[in-house]
N, C-alpha and C positions, 0 to 999 in steps of 0.2 A: 504494500500500500504506500502511495506517495505521501510524503509529509508536506506540510505547508511550505517549508523551506525548499523542497523539491519543486513545488509548483511555482514559487517565486523565481527560482533559478531558471526554470524553463521559460518563464515569461521574460526574464532579463536577457536570456540568450536570443530569443526570437526578436525582441526589441532591438538588441544590438545588431543582429543580422539585417534588420530593416533600415538602419540609419542611413547608409550611403545612398540607397535608392530613393528613400523618402526625402533626403536632403536635396537631391537633384530635382525632384518633382514638386517640392513644396512651393518654391517661388512662382513657377508657372501656374499652379493651382490658385495661389493667392492672387496673382495678377488677374486671372479669369474672374474670380469672385469680386474683387474690388472694382474692376471695370464694369461688371454687371450692375452692382449696386450704385455706382456713381452715375450710371446712365438709366436709372429708374427701372432696372430689371429686378427679377426676383430669383431666389434660389428655391428649387424644389428638391426634396430629398426622399429617397425610397429604399426600402429593404424589407426583409422578412425576419420574423422572430426577434432575436437579439439585435439584429441590424435595424429592424423597425424601431426598436427602443433608441438606438443610436441616432436614427433619423429625427425622431422627436426631440431628443436632447439637443442636437445641433440646431434645429429650428428654434428651440426655446432660447438658446444662447444669443441668437441673432435678433429675434423679435423682442426679447427681454433685454438682458445685458449679460456680458461675460464677467467683466470686473468694473468697467467704467460706466458712469451715468451718462447716457447719450440718447439720441433719437433712435427709435426702433427701425430695423431694416426688414424688408419683406422676405420672408422665408416660410415655406409650408412643407410639412411632412405629409406625404401622400398616403400614409398608412393609418391615419388616425380616425377617419370618418367611417364608422362601421356601416352606416346606411349606404354610402356610396360604394364601399368595398363589397358588401353583400349583394347589392343590386347589380353591380358590374360583373361580379363573379357568377351570379345566377344567370344573367341575361347574355353575357358575352364570353364567359369562361374566366378562370382565375388568372390566366396569362395576360388578360387585358386590364386588370384592376389599376395598374399604374399608368399604362400607355394612354388609356382613355382620359385620365385626369391630365396628363401632360398635354394631350391634344386640346382639351377644354381650357386649360389655364395658361399654357405656355405660349410665349412669343419669342421671336428671334431676339437674341441678346440676353435671354435668361440663361440660367445654369441648372443642370440636373446633376445632383450628387447621387450616384448609384452604388449601393452597398450590396455586395454578394460575396460571401466568403469563398464560394466555389467559383464564382465568375460565370456560372451557368444557370442561375435562377431564371426560368422562362419569363416571369412577369417583369423582372428587372431588365432583362435583355430587350423585351418589347418596348419598355419605356425608353431605353437608350436609343433604339432604332427610331422611334417616333420623334424623340428630341432632335436627332440628327436631321431628320426630314424637315423639321420646322426651322432649323438654324440655331438650335440651342446647344451650347457647349456641354460636354459630358465629362465630369470628374468621376472616375471609377475607383472603388476600393474593393480589393479582392484578396484572396489568399494565393498560395503558390500555384503557378500555372496560369492563373488569371482567367481561364476559360474563354468563352465566346465574347465576354464583355470587353476583353482587351482590344479587340478590333474596332470597337465603337467608342473608345475613350479618347478624348483630347489630352487628358492627363490621367495617368494610371499610378495608383499606389497598390502594389502587390506585396503582401506580407509573405515572406519565405517560410511558410508553415502550412500544414494541412489540418492542424488542430483548430477547430472552430473557436474555442474559447480564447486561445492565444491570438488568433487573427483579430477577433473583435476587440480585444484589449488594446492592440496596437492601433486599430482603426479609431478607437475612442481617444487615444492620445493625439493622433493626427488631427481629428476633428476639433479637439480642444486647442491645439496649436493654431489651426486655421481661424477659429473663433477669436483667439487672442490677437493674432496678426491682423485680421480684418478690422477688429475694433481699434487697434493702435493705428493702422494705416489710414482708415477713414476719419478717425478723430483728428489725427495730425493734419490730414489734407484739408479738413474743414477749418481748423484753426488757422492754417496758412492763408486761406481765402478771405478770412475776416479782415475788414479794413482796420487799420490801427488808429 
């Protein structure tokens, strides 16, 4: 049986193995998000299970606040409205529950943050395909191998692990990092534009 120390050690190993790749892709993802929000766009986030919880968490950090008191930014987790999800699942199939929302809510210049530990979740892939058709940038977060989602991503964060829990833990750190950097970047940009 694994001890808590074993679990933390495994987490640290996966996080360490992710750093070089994530460092390379962090600034491009940040640029995409800031450009979107500065131009009256919105972030849409989707995922299943634990990734759905991460989607809600990230949206909350943007609409609410991460650390600084500031204006809210438009972000929506596509996994929270049970009436929409059950209606779309029943009428169109579960593969369409995110894509249909992207089609309804999304506009060119928006950003879709697509979370799938396997990179092969059919409903997340359909959402990314729909986003690309509309002119929406896709930031994908996956695990090792990246699956079919890799080919649809403008920016890809692929955690080098096949353990769902470890992948989601690293995704959460990355999303927190993006929330903090977006908040800092947009707050600084707004302060610079204010007349003295």
